[in-house]
C-alpha positions in Angstrom: -16.3 31.6 13.4 -14.8 32.4 16.8 -13.4 35.9 17.2 -10.3 34.3 18.9 -9.5 32.4 15.8 -6.1 33.5 14.4 -4.5 30.5 12.8 -5.4 28.4 9.9 -3.6 25.2 9.2 -3.6 24.6 5.5 -2.9 21.3 4.0 -1.0 21.7 0.8 -0.4 19.3 -2.0 2.3 19.0 -4.7 0.0 20.7 -7.0 0.2 23.9 -5.0 -2.8 26.3 -5.3 -4.4 24.3 -8.0 -5.4 21.7 -5.5 -6.6 23.9 -2.8 -10.2 24.5 -1.8 -11.8 28.0 -2.0 -11.7 28.2 1.8 -7.9 27.5 1.7 -7.3 30.1 -0.9 -9.3 32.7 0.9 -7.3 32.0 4.1 -4.1 32.5 2.1 -5.3 35.8 0.5 -6.3 37.3 3.9 -3.2 36.2 5.8 -0.9 38.6 7.5 1.6 35.9 8.0 2.2 32.7 6.2 4.7 30.1 7.7 5.8 26.9 6.1 8.8 24.9 5.1 10.8 26.2 2.1 9.4 23.5 -0.1 5.7 24.4 0.8 6.4 28.2 0.3 7.9 27.4 -3.1 4.7 25.8 -4.2 2.9 29.1 -3.8 2.8 32.1 -6.1 4.5 35.3 -5.1 3.1 36.5 -1.7 2.5 40.1 -0.5 2.3 39.2 3.2 5.1 38.2 5.6 6.4 34.8 5.1 8.5 32.7 7.8 10.4 29.6 6.8 9.8 26.6 9.3 13.1 25.9 10.8 14.7 22.4 11.4 14.1 20.7 13.8 10.3 21.1 13.4 9.9 21.8 17.2 12.0 25.0 17.0 9.3 26.7 14.9 6.4 26.4 17.3 7.6 29.2 19.5 7.9 31.3 16.4 4.4 30.6 15.3 2.8 31.3 18.7 4.5 34.7 18.6 2.1 35.5 15.8 -1.0 35.0 17.9 -3.5 37.8 17.3 -2.5 38.1 13.6 -4.2 36.3 10.7 -1.7 33.4 10.2 -1.5 30.5 8.0 0.7 27.5 8.8 1.3 25.2 5.8 1.5 21.5 6.2 1.6 18.6 3.8 -1.8 17.1 2.6 -4.0 16.2 5.6 -2.3 17.8 8.7 -4.0 15.3 11.0 -3.1 12.1 9.2 0.5 11.4 10.2 1.1 15.1 9.7 2.0 18.2 11.8 -1.5 19.1 13.0 -1.4 16.9 16.1 1.8 18.5 17.2 0.6 22.0 16.8 -2.9 21.4 18.4 -1.2 20.5 21.6 0.0 24.0 21.9 -3.3 25.8 21.1 -6.8 26.3 22.5 -9.5 24.7 20.4 -11.2 28.0 19.5 -8.1 29.8 18.1 -7.4 27.6 15.1 -8.9 25.6 12.4 -7.6 23.1 9.7 -8.4 22.8 6.1 -7.0 19.6 4.8 -6.1 18.4 1.2 -5.7 14.8 0.3 -2.8 13.1 2.2 0.1 11.5 0.7 -1.1 8.2 2.0 -4.6 8.7 0.4 -2.9 9.7 -3.0 -0.8 6.6 -2.8 -3.7 4.3 -2.2 -5.6 5.8 -4.9 -2.7 5.5 -7.4 -2.3 1.8 -6.7 -6.0 1.0 -6.3 -5.7 -0.1 -2.7 -8.4 0.2 -0.2 -7.1 2.6 2.4 -9.1 0.9 5.3 -7.4 -2.3 4.7 -3.9 -0.7 4.4 -1.4 -0.1 7.2 -0.4 3.7 7.1 2.6 5.0 9.1 4.6 8.0 9.0 8.4 6.9 9.2 9.9 10.1 8.1 10.9 10.9 11.6 10.5 7.4 13.3 12.3 4.1 13.4 11.6 1.6 10.5 10.8 -1.0 13.1 7.5 0.7 13.8 6.2 -1.3 10.9 7.6 -4.6 12.3 4.5 -5.6 14.1 2.4 -5.2 11.1 4.7 -7.2 8.6 3.3 -10.6 7.5 2.8 -12.4 4.2 0.2 -10.3 2.0 0.3 -7.2 4.3 -0.2 -4.0 2.4 1.4 -0.9 4.0 2.1 2.7 2.8 4.8 4.7 4.8 6.3 8.2 4.4 10.0 8.5 4.4 12.6 11.3 5.0 14.2 11.2 1.6 15.8 9.1 -1.1 18.6 7.8 1.1 16.0 6.7 3.6 14.3 4.6 0.9 17.4 2.7 0.3 17.9 2.2 4.0 14.4 1.1 4.5 14.7 -1.6 1.7 17.9 -2.9 3.4 16.2 -3.1 6.6 13.3 -5.1 5.1 15.8 -7.4 3.5 17.7 -7.9 6.8 14.6 -8.9 8.7 13.5 -11.6 6.1 11.2 -9.5 3.9 13.6 -8.9 1.0 11.0 -10.4 -1.5 8.5 -7.7 -0.7 7.4 -5.5 -3.6 8.1 -1.8 -3.0 6.3 1.0 -4.9 8.5 4.1 -4.6 6.3 7.2 -5.1 7.7 10.6 -5.4 5.8 14.1 -5.5 2.4 12.4 -5.6 -0.4 14.6 -7.0 1.9 17.1 -8.6 3.6 17.6 -12.1 6.7 15.8 -11.1 4.9 12.6 -9.9 6.7 9.4 -10.4 5.9 5.8 -9.3 8.4 2.8 -9.8 8.3 -0.6 -8.5 11.2 -3.0 -7.4 11.7 -5.6 -4.6 13.4 -4.6 -1.4 16.4 -6.8 -2.0 16.9 -5.4 -5.6 16.5 -1.8 -4.6 18.9 0.1 -6.9 17.2 3.6 -7.5 19.8 6.3 -6.8 17.7 9.3 -8.0 14.9 9.4 -5.6 13.5 12.9 -4.8 11.7 14.1 -1.8 8.9 14.1 -0.9 8.6 10.3 -1.2 6.4 7.5 0.2 6.8 3.8 -0.2 4.0 1.2 -0.5 4.9 -2.3 0.5 3.4 -5.6 -0.5 4.9 -7.8 2.2 6.5 -11.1 1.3 8.7 -13.2 3.6 9.1 -13.6 7.4 9.1 -14.5 10.2 6.2 -12.3 11.2 5.2 -11.4 14.8 2.2 -13.5 16.1 -1.0 -11.5 16.8 -1.3 -13.6 20.1 0.9 -13.2 23.3 3.9 -15.6 23.6 6.3 -14.6 20.9 9.1 -17.1 20.1 12.0 -16.7 22.5 14.3 -16.2 19.5 12.9 -12.7 18.9 14.3 -11.5 22.1 18.2 -11.2 22.6 18.9 -12.4 26.1 21.5 -13.7 28.4 19.2 -16.4 29.9 17.2 -14.0 31.9 13.9 -14.2 30.1 10.4 -15.3 30.8 10.1 -18.3 28.5 7.3 -18.4 25.8 4.8 -20.6 27.5 5.0 -18.7 30.9 5.0 -15.4 29.2 1.8 -16.3 27.4 0.2 -17.2 30.6 1.6 -14.1 32.3 0.3 -11.7 29.6 -3.2 -13.3 29.8 -3.1 -12.7 33.5 -2.0 -9.1 32.9 -4.8 -8.7 30.5 -3.6 -5.5 28.7 -6.2 -3.1 27.5 -5.9 -0.2 25.1 -4.1 2.9 26.5 -2.9 1.1 29.8 0.5 1.5 31.6 2.4 -1.4 32.7 5.3 -1.5 35.2 7.6 -4.4 34.3 9.8 -5.0 37.5 13.0 -7.0 36.9 12.8 -6.6 33.1 15.4 -9.2 32.1 15.2 -9.3 28.3 12.1 -6.9 28.3 9.8 -9.6 26.8 6.8 -8.9 29.0 6.9 -5.2 28.5 7.5 -5.4 24.8 4.6 -7.9 24.2 2.4 -5.6 26.4 3.2 -2.8 24.0 2.6 -5.0 20.9 -0.9 -5.8 22.4 -2.2 -2.3 21.3 -0.5 0.8 19.8 -1.6 3.2 22.6 -0.3 1.0 25.4 2.6 2.4 27.5 5.2 0.5 29.6 8.1 1.0 32.0 10.7 -1.7 32.5 12.8 -1.5 35.6 16.1 -3.3 35.5 18.9 -3.2 37.9 21.6 -4.6 35.6 22.8 -1.9 33.1 23.8 -4.5 30.4 20.3 -6.0 30.4 18.6 -2.5 30.6 20.5 -1.7 27.3 19.4 -5.0 25.8 15.7 -4.3 26.7 16.0 -1.1 24.7 17.6 -2.8 21.8 14.9 -5.6 21.8 12.2 -3.0 22.1 13.6 -1.0 19.1 13.9 -4.0 16.9 10.4 -5.2 17.4 8.7 -1.8 16.9 8.1 -1.1 20.7 10.5 1.7 21.0 8.2 3.7 23.0 9.1 1.5 26.0 10.7 3.5 28.9 13.5 1.7 30.6 14.7 2.7 34.1 18.1 1.3 35.2 17.9 0.9 39.0 16.8 -1.2 41.9 13.1 -1.6 42.8 11.4 -0.6 44.9 13.5 2.7 45.1 13.3 3.0 41.3 9.5 3.1 41.3 9.2 6.4 43.1 8.9 8.8 40.3 7.1 6.5 37.7 3.6 7.4 36.3 0.9 5.4 38.0 0.4 1.9 36.5 -2.8 0.1 35.4 -0.9 -3.3 35.9 2.3 -4.5 37.4 4.4 -7.6 36.7 7.0 -8.7 39.1 9.5 -11.1 37.5 12.4 -10.9 39.8 13.5 -9.7 43.2 10.3 -10.4 44.9 10.4 -9.4 48.6 8.1 -8.3 51.3 9.3 -4.7 50.9 8.8 -4.9 47.2 5.2 -6.1 47.6 4.5 -3.6 50.3 5.7 -0.8 48.1 4.0 -1.9 44.9 0.7 -2.6 46.7 0.7 0.9 48.3 1.3 2.6 44.9 -1.1 0.4 43.0 -4.3 2.4 42.1 -7.7 0.8 42.9 -8.8 -1.7 40.3 -5.3 -2.2 39.0 -3.8 -5.5 38.4 -0.8 -7.2 39.9 0.9 -10.4 38.6 4.1 -11.9 40.2 6.0 -15.0 39.2 8.0 -16.9 41.8 10.6 -19.7 41.3 12.3 -20.0 44.7 10.6 -21.6 47.7 11.0 -18.4 49.7 9.3 -16.3 47.0 6.5 -18.9 46.7 5.9 -18.9 50.4 5.7 -15.1 50.2 3.2 -15.1 47.4 1.1 -17.8 49.2 1.0 -15.5 52.4 -0.2 -12.5 50.1 -2.7 -14.5 48.5 -4.2 -15.7 51.8 -4.5 -12.0 52.8 -5.7 -10.3 49.5 -7.2 -13.1 47.4 -6.8 -13.4 43.7 -5.6 -16.5 41.9 -2.6 -18.6 42.8 -1.3 -20.8 40.0 1.4 -23.4 39.9 2.9 -23.7 36.4 4.8 -27.1 35.6 6.2 -27.5 32.3 8.2 -30.3 30.7 9.9 -30.5 27.3 10.7 -33.6 25.3 14.4 -34.1 25.1 16.8 -36.8 23.9 17.2 -39.7 26.4 19.8 -42.1 24.9 18.3 -43.3 21.6 15.0 -42.3 22.6 13.2 -39.3 24.2 12.0 -38.4 27.6 10.5 -35.5 29.5 12.7 -32.8 31.2 10.9 -30.8 33.6 11.6 -26.9 34.2 11.7 -25.3 37.5 7.9 -25.0 38.6 6.6 -21.4 38.7 4.0 -20.0 41.2 2.1 -17.1 39.7 -0.1 -14.9 41.8 -2.5 -12.6 40.1 -4.9 -10.2 41.8 -6.8 -6.9 41.3 -6.6 -4.3 43.9 
């Protein structure tokens, strides 16, 4: 064990010290300081060392904990600190050699065990401090998910949210104080939720039923995106996302965000992706935020401003989409800031923009694609094809 190790993060269950390993008990017995939420401290027998109640909000306690550096300190956390727990937050402020973690079974593991669900095939999310819509991309008929929630009121709100988006028939298993003497598990449907005595800590397991579900491929239905007509339509969006080729952990610049559909689908492609949407119209910028939140992509950063000026302080991109306002100045600025091996996709509707993209294609190569779509529409008593404006798409890797 390193001489610099001063902090032990102990995962604690609802059964208190009875569920702790010998290593955790030893850390507690040798501690000079024990810091934890009031509920966690109440699960332990009387302590002879100094104790500190973790404040709310949680971030305010980190500085208090770091002040104890050099003393044998235990920080209490729920279950497995690194499975939707506090461990990841704490580790960001610590050097690897100065701390260790001793986990207990997580609430999510206890829930899966209680229901007989295979954890590897179950969606698990911590929603106690996150929007419910983080679950939205995972919801589909037959999906099983286990989520942690803030308290009993949050369970009622969560059931209402599920019903509102079409999943009211889903079965909910409401699980309180799992693993402890006060454990209780009850089942209902989201639309019939009527429990008014739900105690913290609480988690909910969902057997999803209903819809509509989000597709696992690019090109979500246009109806999922509130818009004022400024939206990359579904077929073109699918082709655009294919050209952008999102990969895990990459960052997209979406210039001329409109409804945010391109950036949102980029984020839906992988949970570690990042995106920044630049939109000059404030109303549209707000609409982008609302669409992102509703579809579980609330990590989307929205910048209200005019490009290329609004691009100056953004984190470097791995890919850039230009959906509006294409100009020579725009392309010059984006190309200059685009890192090597990054990708650029631009869609043009006007003849002037098409000419510009053709010129850049001649200089820098890539693919130049003309997209012409027609939809069947009523024509008298029969049907005919109604063509949309053709779109020219230039895609290139720098």
